[in-house]
N, CA, C and O atoms as a Tripos MOL2 file, in Angstrom:
@<TRIPOS>MOLECULE
protein
  132   131    33     0     0
PROTEIN
NO_CHARGES

@<TRIPOS>ATOM
      1 N         -37.6080   12.7710  -35.0870 N.3       1 GLY1
      2 CA        -36.3900   12.0660  -35.4800 C.3       1 GLY1
      3 C         -35.1800   12.9750  -35.4760 C.2       1 GLY1
      4 O         -34.0720   12.5480  -35.1510 O.2       1 GLY1
      5 N         -35.3910   14.2240  -35.8370 N.am      2 ARG2
      6 CA        -34.2590   15.1630  -35.9170 C.3       2 ARG2
      7 C         -33.4800   15.2950  -34.6010 C.2       2 ARG2
      8 O         -32.2610   15.1260  -34.5900 O.2       2 ARG2
      9 N         -34.1710   15.5950  -33.4940 N.am      3 PRO3
     10 CA        -33.4410   15.7610  -32.2290 C.3       3 PRO3
     11 C         -32.6640   14.5070  -31.8410 C.2       3 PRO3
     12 O         -31.5500   14.6030  -31.3260 O.2       3 PRO3
     13 N         -33.2440   13.3340  -32.0840 N.am      4 ILE4
     14 CA        -32.5700   12.0800  -31.7310 C.3       4 ILE4
     15 C         -31.3270   11.8980  -32.6010 C.2       4 ILE4
     16 O         -30.2640   11.5320  -32.1010 O.2       4 ILE4
     17 N         -31.4630   12.1560  -33.9120 N.am      5 GLN5
     18 CA        -30.3180   12.0050  -34.8130 C.3       5 GLN5
     19 C         -29.1970   12.9590  -34.4220 C.2       5 GLN5
     20 O         -28.0240   12.5830  -34.4030 O.2       5 GLN5
     21 N         -29.5760   14.2130  -34.1060 N.am      6 THR6
     22 CA        -28.5700   15.1970  -33.7140 C.3       6 THR6
     23 C         -27.8740   14.7410  -32.4400 C.2       6 THR6
     24 O         -26.6560   14.8670  -32.3150 O.2       6 THR6
     25 N         -28.6480   14.2070  -31.4870 N.am      7 GLY7
     26 CA        -28.0710   13.7380  -30.2310 C.3       7 GLY7
     27 C         -27.1160   12.5770  -30.4770 C.2       7 GLY7
     28 O         -26.0220   12.5430  -29.9140 O.2       7 GLY7
     29 N         -27.5220   11.6340  -31.3090 N.am      8 GLU8
     30 CA        -26.6590   10.4920  -31.6000 C.3       8 GLU8
     31 C         -25.3880   10.9510  -32.3010 C.2       8 GLU8
     32 O         -24.2930   10.4770  -32.0010 O.2       8 GLU8
     33 N         -25.5500   11.8890  -33.2480 N.am      9 PHE9
     34 CA        -24.3840   12.3970  -33.9760 C.3       9 PHE9
     35 C         -23.4280   13.0890  -33.0140 C.2       9 PHE9
     36 O         -22.2170   12.8780  -33.0660 O.2       9 PHE9
     37 N         -23.9930   13.9270  -32.1230 N.am     10 GLY10
     38 CA        -23.1680   14.6360  -31.1430 C.3      10 GLY10
     39 C         -22.4420   13.6580  -30.2300 C.2      10 GLY10
     40 O         -21.2530   13.8230  -29.9580 O.2      10 GLY10
     41 N         -23.1570   12.6380  -29.7560 N.am     11 ALA11
     42 CA        -22.5460   11.6530  -28.8680 C.3      11 ALA11
     43 C         -21.4550   10.8840  -29.6130 C.2      11 ALA11
     44 O         -20.3930   10.6160  -29.0490 O.2      11 ALA11
     45 N         -21.7060   10.5290  -30.8690 N.am     12 ASP12
     46 CA        -20.7260    9.7910  -31.6580 C.3      12 ASP12
     47 C         -19.4620   10.6160  -31.8420 C.2      12 ASP12
     48 O         -18.3520   10.0970  -31.7260 O.2      12 ASP12
     49 N         -19.6300   11.8960  -32.1270 N.am     13 MET13
     50 CA        -18.4660   12.7710  -32.3070 C.3      13 MET13
     51 C         -17.6800   12.8820  -31.0070 C.2      13 MET13
     52 O         -16.4490   12.8650  -31.0190 O.2      13 MET13
     53 N         -18.3930   12.9960  -29.8800 N.am     14 LYS14
     54 CA        -17.7110   13.0810  -28.5750 C.3      14 LYS14
     55 C         -16.8880   11.8230  -28.3310 C.2      14 LYS14
     56 O         -15.7190   11.9060  -27.9550 O.2      14 LYS14
     57 N         -17.4950   10.6580  -28.5450 N.am     15 VAL15
     58 CA        -16.7870    9.3910  -28.3310 C.3      15 VAL15
     59 C         -15.5690    9.3180  -29.2420 C.2      15 VAL15
     60 O         -14.4960    8.8910  -28.8160 O.2      15 VAL15
     61 N         -15.7320    9.7340  -30.4990 N.am     16 HIS16
     62 CA        -14.6320    9.6980  -31.4520 C.3      16 HIS16
     63 C         -13.4770   10.5700  -30.9800 C.2      16 HIS16
     64 O         -12.3200   10.1500  -31.0040 O.2      16 HIS16
     65 N         -13.7980   11.7860  -30.5520 N.am     17 LEU17
     66 CA        -12.7570   12.7130  -30.1060 C.3      17 LEU17
     67 C         -12.0900   12.1970  -28.8360 C.2      17 LEU17
     68 O         -10.8710   12.2940  -28.6920 O.2      17 LEU17
     69 N         -12.8790   11.6500  -27.9160 N.am     18 ILE18
     70 CA        -12.3210   11.1510  -26.6500 C.3      18 ILE18
     71 C         -11.4410    9.9290  -26.9110 C.2      18 ILE18
     72 O         -10.3780    9.7960  -26.3050 O.2      18 ILE18
     73 N         -11.8700    9.0340  -27.8070 N.am     19 ASN19
     74 CA        -11.1160    7.8100  -28.0740 C.3      19 ASN19
     75 C          -9.8680    8.0890  -28.9020 C.2      19 ASN19
     76 O          -8.8670    7.3860  -28.7700 O.2      19 ASN19
     77 N          -9.9200    9.1100  -29.7530 N.am     20 GLU20
     78 CA         -8.8030    9.3750  -30.6520 C.3      20 GLU20
     79 C          -7.5410    9.7160  -29.8680 C.2      20 GLU20
     80 O          -6.4500    9.2970  -30.2520 O.2      20 GLU20
     81 N          -7.6690   10.4670  -28.7810 N.am     21 GLY21
     82 CA         -6.5080   10.8760  -27.9850 C.3      21 GLY21
     83 C          -5.7310    9.6840  -27.4460 C.2      21 GLY21
     84 O          -4.5730    9.4880  -27.8140 O.2      21 GLY21
     85 N          -6.3550    8.8770  -26.5700 N.am     22 PRO22
     86 CA         -5.6620    7.7250  -25.9790 C.3      22 PRO22
     87 C          -5.1100    6.7720  -27.0300 C.2      22 PRO22
     88 O          -4.0020    6.2600  -26.8720 O.2      22 PRO22
     89 N          -5.8490    6.5300  -28.0830 N.am     23 VAL23
     90 CA         -5.3880    5.5990  -29.1260 C.3      23 VAL23
     91 C          -4.1270    6.1450  -29.7770 C.2      23 VAL23
     92 O          -3.1720    5.4020  -30.0080 O.2      23 VAL23
     93 N          -4.1190    7.4420  -30.0740 N.am     24 THR24
     94 CA         -2.9510    8.0560  -30.6970 C.3      24 THR24
     95 C          -1.7500    7.9460  -29.7750 C.2      24 THR24
     96 O          -0.6410    7.6640  -30.2310 O.2      24 THR24
     97 N          -1.9580    8.1650  -28.4830 N.am     25 ILE25
     98 CA         -0.8560    8.0910  -27.5110 C.3      25 ILE25
     99 C          -0.3090    6.6670  -27.4670 C.2      25 ILE25
    100 O           0.9050    6.4690  -27.4460 O.2      25 ILE25
    101 N          -1.2030    5.6730  -27.4540 N.am     26 ILE26
    102 CA         -0.7810    4.2680  -27.3900 C.3      26 ILE26
    103 C           0.0270    3.9180  -28.6360 C.2      26 ILE26
    104 O           1.0700    3.2720  -28.5370 O.2      26 ILE26
    105 N          -0.4480    4.3390  -29.8080 N.am     27 VAL27
    106 CA          0.2490    4.0400  -31.0650 C.3      27 VAL27
    107 C           1.6240    4.6970  -31.0650 C.2      27 VAL27
    108 O           2.6130    4.0660  -31.4360 O.2      27 VAL27
    109 N           1.6930    5.9610  -30.6510 N.am     28 ASP28
    110 CA          2.9740    6.6650  -30.6110 C.3      28 ASP28
    111 C           3.9380    5.9580  -29.6670 C.2      28 ASP28
    112 O           5.1190    5.8100  -29.9830 O.2      28 ASP28
    113 N           3.4460    5.5230  -28.5170 N.am     29 THR29
    114 CA          4.2980    4.8480  -27.5350 C.3      29 THR29
    115 C           4.8540    3.5540  -28.1220 C.2      29 THR29
    116 O           6.0360    3.2560  -27.9550 O.2      29 THR29
    117 N           4.0140    2.7860  -28.8050 N.am     30 LYS30
    118 CA          4.4660    1.5180  -29.3840 C.3      30 LYS30
    119 C           5.4990    1.7690  -30.4780 C.2      30 LYS30
    120 O           6.4770    1.0300  -30.5870 O.2      30 LYS30
    121 N           5.2870    2.8060  -31.2890 N.am     31 LEU31
    122 CA          6.2260    3.1050  -32.3660 C.3      31 LEU31
    123 C           7.5760    3.5290  -31.7970 C.2      31 LEU31
    124 O           8.6190    3.1670  -32.3420 O.2      31 LEU31
    125 N           7.5660    4.2920  -30.7070 N.am     32 LYS32
    126 CA          8.8150    4.7520  -30.0970 C.3      32 LYS32
    127 C           9.5840    3.5880  -29.4990 C.2      32 LYS32
    128 O          10.8140    3.5630  -29.5430 O.2      32 LYS32
    129 N           8.8600    2.6180  -28.9360 N.am     33 GLU33
    130 CA          9.5220    1.4510  -28.3530 C.3      33 GLU33
    131 C          10.0470    0.5610  -29.4760 C.2      33 GLU33
    132 O          10.6430   -0.4830  -29.2090 O.2      33 GLU33
@<TRIPOS>BOND
     1     1     2 1
     2     2     3 1
     3     3     4 2
     4     3     5 am
     5     5     6 1
     6     6     7 1
     7     7     8 2
     8     7     9 am
     9     9    10 1
    10    10    11 1
    11    11    12 2
    12    11    13 am
    13    13    14 1
    14    14    15 1
    15    15    16 2
    16    15    17 am
    17    17    18 1
    18    18    19 1
    19    19    20 2
    20    19    21 am
    21    21    22 1
    22    22    23 1
    23    23    24 2
    24    23    25 am
    25    25    26 1
    26    26    27 1
    27    27    28 2
    28    27    29 am
    29    29    30 1
    30    30    31 1
    31    31    32 2
    32    31    33 am
    33    33    34 1
    34    34    35 1
    35    35    36 2
    36    35    37 am
    37    37    38 1
    38    38    39 1
    39    39    40 2
    40    39    41 am
    41    41    42 1
    42    42    43 1
    43    43    44 2
    44    43    45 am
    45    45    46 1
    46    46    47 1
    47    47    48 2
    48    47    49 am
    49    49    50 1
    50    50    51 1
    51    51    52 2
    52    51    53 am
    53    53    54 1
    54    54    55 1
    55    55    56 2
    56    55    57 am
    57    57    58 1
    58    58    59 1
    59    59    60 2
    60    59    61 am
    61    61    62 1
    62    62    63 1
    63    63    64 2
    64    63    65 am
    65    65    66 1
    66    66    67 1
    67    67    68 2
    68    67    69 am
    69    69    70 1
    70    70    71 1
    71    71    72 2
    72    71    73 am
    73    73    74 1
    74    74    75 1
    75    75    76 2
    76    75    77 am
    77    77    78 1
    78    78    79 1
    79    79    80 2
    80    79    81 am
    81    81    82 1
    82    82    83 1
    83    83    84 2
    84    83    85 am
    85    85    86 1
    86    86    87 1
    87    87    88 2
    88    87    89 am
    89    89    90 1
    90    90    91 1
    91    91    92 2
    92    91    93 am
    93    93    94 1
    94    94    95 1
    95    95    96 2
    96    95    97 am
    97    97    98 1
    98    98    99 1
    99    99   100 2
   100    99   101 am
   101   101   102 1
   102   102   103 1
   103   103   104 2
   104   103   105 am
   105   105   106 1
   106   106   107 1
   107   107   108 2
   108   107   109 am
   109   109   110 1
   110   110   111 1
   111   111   112 2
   112   111   113 am
   113   113   114 1
   114   114   115 1
   115   115   116 2
   116   115   117 am
   117   117   118 1
   118   118   119 1
   119   119   120 2
   120   119   121 am
   121   121   122 1
   122   122   123 1
   123   123   124 2
   124   123   125 am
   125   125   126 1
   126   126   127 1
   127   127   128 2
   128   127   129 am
   129   129   130 1
   130   130   131 1
   131   131   132 2
@<TRIPOS>SUBSTRUCTURE
     1 GLY1         2 RESIDUE 1 A GLY
     2 ARG2         6 RESIDUE 1 A ARG
     3 PRO3        10 RESIDUE 1 A PRO
     4 ILE4        14 RESIDUE 1 A ILE
     5 GLN5        18 RESIDUE 1 A GLN
     6 THR6        22 RESIDUE 1 A THR
     7 GLY7        26 RESIDUE 1 A GLY
     8 GLU8        30 RESIDUE 1 A GLU
     9 PHE9        34 RESIDUE 1 A PHE
    10 GLY10       38 RESIDUE 1 A GLY
    11 ALA11       42 RESIDUE 1 A ALA
    12 ASP12       46 RESIDUE 1 A ASP
    13 MET13       50 RESIDUE 1 A MET
    14 LYS14       54 RESIDUE 1 A LYS
    15 VAL15       58 RESIDUE 1 A VAL
    16 HIS16       62 RESIDUE 1 A HIS
    17 LEU17       66 RESIDUE 1 A LEU
    18 ILE18       70 RESIDUE 1 A ILE
    19 ASN19       74 RESIDUE 1 A ASN
    20 GLU20       78 RESIDUE 1 A GLU
    21 GLY21       82 RESIDUE 1 A GLY
    22 PRO22       86 RESIDUE 1 A PRO
    23 VAL23       90 RESIDUE 1 A VAL
    24 THR24       94 RESIDUE 1 A THR
    25 ILE25       98 RESIDUE 1 A ILE
    26 ILE26      102 RESIDUE 1 A ILE
    27 VAL27      106 RESIDUE 1 A VAL
    28 ASP28      110 RESIDUE 1 A ASP
    29 THR29      114 RESIDUE 1 A THR
    30 LYS30      118 RESIDUE 1 A LYS
    31 LEU31      122 RESIDUE 1 A LEU
    32 LYS32      126 RESIDUE 1 A LYS
    33 GLU33      130 RESIDUE 1 A GLU
């Protein structure tokens, strides 16, 4: 179970970091407009 949990956690963190960038840019763009 440990390796699977670590893999899921790692993948979740990657998705979070990747998604955070574009979302922040979109929010900033909307606020500026």
